[in-house]
C-alpha positions in Angstrom: 43.5 210.1 103.5 41.7 212.2 101.1 38.8 210.1 99.8 36.2 210.2 97.0 37.8 212.6 94.6 41.3 213.9 94.0 42.6 217.1 95.4 41.6 220.1 93.2 44.9 221.9 93.9 48.5 221.0 94.2 49.7 222.2 97.6 53.0 223.1 96.1 51.8 224.8 92.9 51.6 228.5 93.4 48.6 229.9 91.5 48.9 233.5 90.4 45.5 235.2 90.6 44.4 238.7 91.5 43.1 237.8 94.9 45.9 235.5 95.9 47.9 237.9 98.0 45.3 240.2 99.6 45.4 241.1 103.2 43.2 239.4 105.7 39.9 241.1 106.2 37.7 241.1 109.3 34.0 242.0 109.1 33.1 245.0 111.2 30.6 243.5 113.6 30.2 242.5 117.2 27.6 239.8 116.6 29.0 236.7 115.1 27.3 233.9 117.1 27.4 230.9 117.0 31.1 231.5 116.3 33.4 232.1 119.2 35.9 234.1 117.2 35.3 237.0 114.8 35.4 235.6 111.2 38.6 236.3 109.3 38.1 236.8 105.5 39.9 237.1 102.2 38.8 239.8 99.9 36.1 239.1 97.4 37.2 236.3 95.1 35.7 236.7 91.6 36.0 233.0 90.7 33.5 232.0 93.4 31.8 235.4 93.7 32.4 235.6 97.4 35.1 236.0 100.0 36.1 233.0 102.0 36.2 233.3 105.8 37.4 231.3 108.8 34.6 230.5 111.2 35.4 228.9 114.5 33.3 227.6 117.4 35.8 226.6 120.1 33.1 225.4 122.4 31.4 223.1 119.9 30.6 219.6 121.1 31.7 220.0 124.7 34.9 221.8 123.8 36.0 219.7 120.8 35.7 222.7 118.6 35.3 223.1 114.9 36.7 225.5 112.3 35.2 226.1 108.8 36.8 227.9 105.9 33.9 228.8 103.6 31.7 231.5 102.2 29.5 233.7 104.4 26.4 232.3 102.8 27.4 228.7 103.5 28.5 229.6 107.0 25.0 231.0 107.6 23.5 227.6 106.5 25.9 225.7 108.7 25.1 227.9 111.7 21.4 226.7 111.4 22.3 223.0 111.5 21.2 221.2 114.7 24.7 220.5 116.0 25.3 224.2 116.3 21.8 225.0 117.6 21.4 222.2 120.1 24.4 221.2 122.2 22.8 217.9 123.1 22.0 216.6 119.6 25.4 215.1 118.9 25.5 213.1 122.1 21.9 211.9 121.5 23.2 210.3 118.2 26.3 208.9 119.8 28.6 211.3 118.1 32.0 212.3 119.6 32.1 209.7 122.3 34.9 209.8 124.9 36.0 206.3 123.8 35.0 203.5 121.4 35.6 199.9 120.5 39.0 200.7 119.0 42.5 201.7 119.9 45.4 203.2 118.0 48.8 201.5 117.6 51.9 201.9 115.5 52.0 199.1 112.9 55.1 197.9 111.1 55.5 199.6 107.7 52.1 201.4 108.0 52.5 204.0 110.7 49.6 204.4 113.1 46.6 202.2 112.7 43.3 201.5 114.3 42.7 198.1 115.9 39.6 196.5 117.5 39.5 196.5 121.3 37.2 193.4 121.2 35.4 191.3 118.7 33.1 193.3 116.4 30.1 192.0 114.4 28.9 193.2 111.0 26.9 196.4 111.4 28.5 197.4 114.7 29.3 201.1 114.9 33.0 201.7 115.3 33.4 205.5 115.1 31.2 208.6 114.9 32.9 212.0 114.9 32.7 215.6 113.7 35.6 217.2 111.9 38.1 219.7 113.4 38.4 221.4 110.1 36.1 221.9 107.1 37.6 223.8 104.1 35.9 224.9 100.9 37.4 223.1 97.9 38.4 226.2 96.1 41.3 226.3 93.6 41.7 230.1 93.7 44.1 230.9 96.5 47.8 230.4 96.3 49.4 227.8 98.5 50.8 230.4 101.0 47.6 232.3 101.1 45.5 229.2 101.8 48.0 228.1 104.4 47.6 231.4 106.2 43.9 231.0 106.6 44.0 227.4 107.4 46.6 228.1 110.1 44.2 230.6 111.7 41.5 228.0 111.5 43.6 225.4 113.4 45.1 227.9 115.8 41.7 228.9 117.0 40.7 225.4 118.0 41.0 224.2 121.6 44.6 223.1 122.3 43.8 219.3 122.4 42.1 219.4 119.1 44.8 221.5 117.5 47.4 219.0 118.8 45.4 216.1 117.6 45.1 217.6 114.1 48.8 218.4 113.9 49.8 214.9 115.0 48.2 213.3 111.9 50.2 211.9 109.1 51.5 214.2 106.3 52.7 213.3 102.8 55.4 215.9 102.0 56.6 216.8 105.5 57.0 220.5 104.7 56.4 222.5 107.9 55.6 225.7 105.9 52.4 224.1 104.6 51.7 221.6 107.4 48.0 222.4 107.6 47.5 221.7 103.9 49.7 218.7 104.1 47.6 217.2 106.9 44.5 217.8 104.7 46.2 216.2 101.7 46.9 213.0 103.7 43.7 212.8 105.8 40.7 214.6 104.4 37.3 213.2 103.3 34.8 215.2 101.3 31.6 216.6 102.7 29.0 218.7 100.8 27.8 221.8 102.5 25.6 224.4 101.0 25.8 222.7 97.6 29.6 223.0 97.6 32.2 220.3 98.4 34.4 220.8 101.4 37.4 218.9 102.7 36.9 217.5 106.2 39.5 216.2 108.6 38.2 213.8 111.3 41.3 213.1 113.4 40.1 209.8 114.9 38.9 208.3 111.6 42.0 209.5 109.8 44.1 206.9 111.7 42.3 204.1 109.8 44.5 202.7 107.1 43.5 201.6 103.6 42.7 198.2 102.2 41.2 197.3 98.8 39.2 194.7 100.8 38.3 196.7 103.8 36.5 195.3 106.8 34.7 198.6 107.6 32.5 201.0 105.6 31.9 204.7 106.2 29.4 207.4 105.3 29.2 211.2 106.0 26.0 212.8 107.4 26.2 216.6 106.6 23.1 217.4 108.7 25.1 216.3 111.8 28.5 217.3 110.4 29.5 213.8 111.2 31.4 210.8 109.8 30.3 207.3 110.8 32.1 204.0 110.4 30.5 200.5 110.8 32.0 197.0 110.6 31.3 195.6 107.1 32.0 192.1 108.3 33.0 190.5 111.6 36.3 191.8 113.0 38.4 190.0 115.6 39.9 191.5 118.7 43.2 193.3 117.8 42.5 193.0 114.1 43.3 196.2 112.2 40.2 198.1 111.1 40.5 199.3 107.5 38.5 201.4 105.0 39.0 201.9 101.3 40.7 205.0 99.9 40.5 203.9 96.3 37.6 202.8 94.1 37.4 199.1 95.0 35.9 197.9 91.8 38.7 199.3 89.7 41.4 196.8 88.3 44.6 196.3 90.3 46.8 198.6 88.2 44.2 201.4 88.3 44.0 201.2 92.1 47.7 201.1 92.5 48.2 204.1 90.3 45.5 206.1 92.2 47.0 205.3 95.6 50.5 206.0 94.6 49.6 209.3 92.8 47.2 210.5 95.5 48.7 209.2 98.7 52.3 208.2 97.8 52.1 204.6 98.9 52.0 201.2 97.2 49.2 199.0 98.5 50.2 195.5 99.6 46.8 194.3 100.8 45.6 190.8 99.9 43.8 191.8 96.8 46.9 193.7 95.5 49.1 190.7 96.2 46.8 188.7 94.1 46.6 191.3 91.3 45.9 189.1 88.3 43.6 186.8 90.1 41.8 189.7 91.7 41.3 191.3 88.2 39.8 188.0 86.9 37.4 188.0 89.9 36.4 191.5 89.0 35.7 190.4 85.4 33.5 187.6 86.8 31.6 190.0 89.0 31.1 192.4 86.1 29.8 189.5 83.8 27.4 188.3 86.5 26.1 191.8 87.2 25.6 192.3 83.5 23.6 189.1 83.2 21.5 189.8 86.3 20.8 193.3 85.0 19.5 191.9 81.7 15.7 191.9 81.9 15.1 191.0 78.3 12.8 188.1 77.3 15.8 185.9 76.5 17.8 186.6 79.6 19.5 183.6 81.2 19.9 185.3 84.6 19.1 183.0 87.6 19.2 182.9 91.3 22.3 180.7 90.9 23.9 183.7 89.3 22.8 185.9 92.1 24.2 183.6 94.8 27.5 183.3 92.8 27.8 187.1 92.6 27.5 187.3 96.4 30.1 184.7 96.9 32.5 186.5 94.6 32.1 189.7 96.5 32.9 187.9 99.7 35.8 186.0 98.3 37.3 189.3 97.2 36.7 190.8 100.6 34.3 193.3 99.2 31.8 192.9 102.0 31.7 196.7 102.4 30.2 197.0 98.9 27.6 194.2 99.0 24.7 196.5 98.5 24.9 195.9 94.7 25.1 192.1 95.0 22.3 191.9 97.6 20.2 194.2 95.4 20.6 191.9 92.4 19.8 188.9 94.5 16.6 190.5 95.9 15.3 191.4 92.5 16.2 188.0 91.0 14.5 186.1 93.7 11.5 188.3 93.3 11.5 187.7 89.6 11.1 184.0 90.1 8.4 184.4 92.8 10.4 183.5 95.9 9.1 185.7 98.7 11.5 184.3 101.2 14.6 185.0 99.1 13.3 188.4 98.2 12.7 189.4 101.8 16.1 188.1 102.9 18.2 189.9 100.3 16.1 193.1 100.3 16.7 193.4 104.0 20.5 192.8 103.5 20.6 195.3 100.6 18.9 198.0 102.9 21.5 197.3 105.6 24.4 197.5 103.3 23.1 200.7 101.7 22.8 202.2 105.2 26.4 201.3 106.1 27.5 202.9 102.8 25.3 206.0 102.4 23.6 206.5 105.7 20.0 206.3 107.0 18.9 209.0 104.5 20.1 207.1 101.4 17.6 207.3 98.5 17.7 203.6 97.8 16.5 202.6 101.2 12.8 203.2 100.5 13.0 200.9 97.4 14.6 198.0 99.3 12.3 198.3 102.3 9.2 198.4 100.1 10.4 195.4 98.2 11.0 193.5 101.5 7.5 194.3 102.7 5.5 194.1 99.5 7.4 191.9 97.0 4.4 191.0 94.9 3.7 194.7 94.2 7.2 195.3 92.7 7.5 195.4 88.9 10.1 192.5 89.1 7.6 190.0 90.5 7.6 186.8 88.5 9.4 188.5 85.6 11.6 185.4 85.1 10.6 181.8 84.5 12.9 179.6 86.5 14.5 179.4 90.0 17.5 177.5 88.7 
């Protein structure tokens, strides 16, 4: 379930480069803490001005283990992160729990899926896990060469983590490149050391896609963790879904993306109502354009803001309500309604947290607007409440 951006290499396209068929190198050193295995490296790769090495800590997070295929410089930065310095830090944040409010079950026509063990409410945490594998998003190595290093990375994990990784869905089913195939079907993207890396979180990877998901996720690189929260209330035994595709894109664009990237045709409720869903997206776009118009002759109103929120919810876009709540907060503030401003600024901050995490840049703005609406530049900028 590779999300956010498309794969930067085709796992079956063999790239001919000078460094593609070099022998594995091992640094001559006896001190490679916090890694439990001696790093295994490519030769220097001119395209990234560095070798790439496999770094494994098999004792990470009480024996869950983690393998990282990255540059030595980035590995040094990762080694300084709290999860690798303080064994208790992940547990203190509720990361890598033994169990959660979900279970996995095979679903007709969808393979494995994640379902709620009990009723969940908006904002409830569903999962919080670290990856088994993190891999630099290079496009330099050939497919066989990349597979060789990724196989080392997975083989060095504890047996239970290796088995969990290899049990995940694949797209092509070619055993000669199984490690890359798992990544192709299941990876998220996480930035480390200023470079994008592919990250496989086995538990979260079981969550299927919906264009109107009932859960939202974010990644927290400082904890090497992936968090999922309920975006709306979820009933017991209801499937928990996230979005693999840009949800605000038209039906045809979403379908093309999912078919091209993940080789499946989405049949979620929004896709079954393709034309109607596209019309709703046009209404959302028009409402947002109106609410974003701060000119003197703007006709934006709180009615527009409330209509925008309804449209998001009607389309099942609860996981992306931060935009609608933000427009509502500013619009209520613009007509001098402190109560409306406080309500929607708080909701916008919550929605931003579910989507981007507690360190999101927008949080300060919404919290300040909630606490001091009259001091914001939008205060009484518009004439009417209607």
